[in-house]
C-alpha positions, -999 to 999 in steps of 0.1 A, spaced: -112 164 10 -104 153 -26 -114 174 -55 -124 158 -88 -96 155 -113 -102 179 -142 -105 159 -175 -75 176 -192 -49 166 -165 -21 142 -170 -38 118 -145 -70 119 -165 -52 113 -198 -33 84 -182 -65 68 -171 -80 71 -206 -49 55 -221 -49 25 -198 -85 16 -194 -88 -16 -172 -99 -47 -190 -132 -62 -180 -130 -93 -159 -152 -123 -165 -183 -124 -143 -173 -155 -124 -140 -138 -113 -159 -107 -103 -184 -127 -83 -157 -148 -66 -137 -116 -57 -168 -99 -43 -175 -129 -21 -139 -130 -8 -139 -92 -1 -173 -95 16 -157 -120 40 -129 -97 49 -133 -73 79 -113 -41 82 -102 -26 115 -81 5 122 -72 0 159 -37 -11 167 -49 -28 199 -55 -66 199 -31 -71 169 -10 -102 169 23 -84 160 41 -116 155 16 -126 128 19 -92 113 57 -95 112 54 -129 95 30 -114 68 54 -85 62 84 -109 59 65 -134 36 47 -108 15 77 -101 9 85 -67 25 110 -67 53 120 -92 80 118 -70 111 110 -78 147 74 -77 157 81 -49 182 94 -26 155 63 -33 133 42 -24 163 61 8 169 58 18 132 21 11 130 13 28 163 32 60 152 14 61 118 -13 87 109 -37 59 98 -36 22 97 -58 -6 84 -59 -43 91 -77 -70 71 -92 -100 89 -107 -133 77 -126 -142 108 -100 -141 136 -70 -144 113 -50 -113 103 -45 -115 65 -32 -81 56 -23 -46 68 -12 -12 56 -3 22 71 3 58 61 21 87 76 9 123 70 12 159 81 -26 159 79 -26 190 56 -6 186 24 11 153 21 9 116 30 29 85 23 16 50 22 40 23 35 40 -14 42 10 -26 22 11 -64 27 -12 -93 23 -4 -129 33 10 -147 3 -17 -173 2 -43 -145 0 -26 -123 -26 -46 -117 -58 -80 -117 -40 -84 -79 -39 -74 -75 -3 -45 -52 -11 -67 -30 -32 -92 -26 -4 -64 -18 21 -50 10 -2 -85 23 -10 -93 25 27 -61 45 34 -68 69 5 -103 75 18 -90 81 53 -62 106 43 -73 143 43 -47 153 17 -44 156 -21 -8 144 -25 -2 108 -15 31 92 -22 41 56 -17 70 32 -20 65 -3 -34 84 -35 -38 98 -46 -71 71 -57 -96 42 -39 -78 41 -7 -99 13 -20 -121 -8 -28 -90 -6 8 -78 -11 22 -113 -44 4 -114 -53 24 -83 -45 57 -100 -9 62 -89 15 77 -114 53 74 -114 69 105 -98 100 119 -115 111 144 -89 116 123 -58 148 113 -40 156 92 -10 181 97 19 189 64 35 216 55 60 236 24 70 224 -10 59 191 5 45 212 24 19 230 -8 8 198 -27 5 180 1 -14 209 4 -39 212 -33 -44 175 -36 -51 176 -7 -76 153 15 -54 179 42 -51 205 52 -77 232 79 -78 222 111 -95 241 114 -129 265 144 -132 
């Protein structure tokens, strides 16, 4: 259960500094219509894992086999899938200890559906479903602003321990950097 954020906290001050700008009514109306047409499910059964792998690859996140995406989603604490009729258009997942911490991973929306508010709905669903106060996430390059609009703040005390090819990729993308002496 989340507690209200006290007004004097850094998070509350950050929200006051970066108030979201108002959107024109026609954009809000169009976004509401699009979101109303999107159905959310949480069950990993009946998922077209090949379609999900294509969304993850094209979003772009990672190009991984469908079987690995299925294993990752099935092992997660909570999942959410976005559907436009019978077509899977987005997905996200989170891991958690269920008490203190959770981490959101793999928020992805089909490229032709990005910018419609689907990603926001996926993240908001995960946040509502997680019974913890500390939620971390990793994001792809250029997406920090998206998560900041959802209340996330940059964390200054985190590190990553990657192995093999994942380490090389993370360093080349600037996700990980050596600790200065």
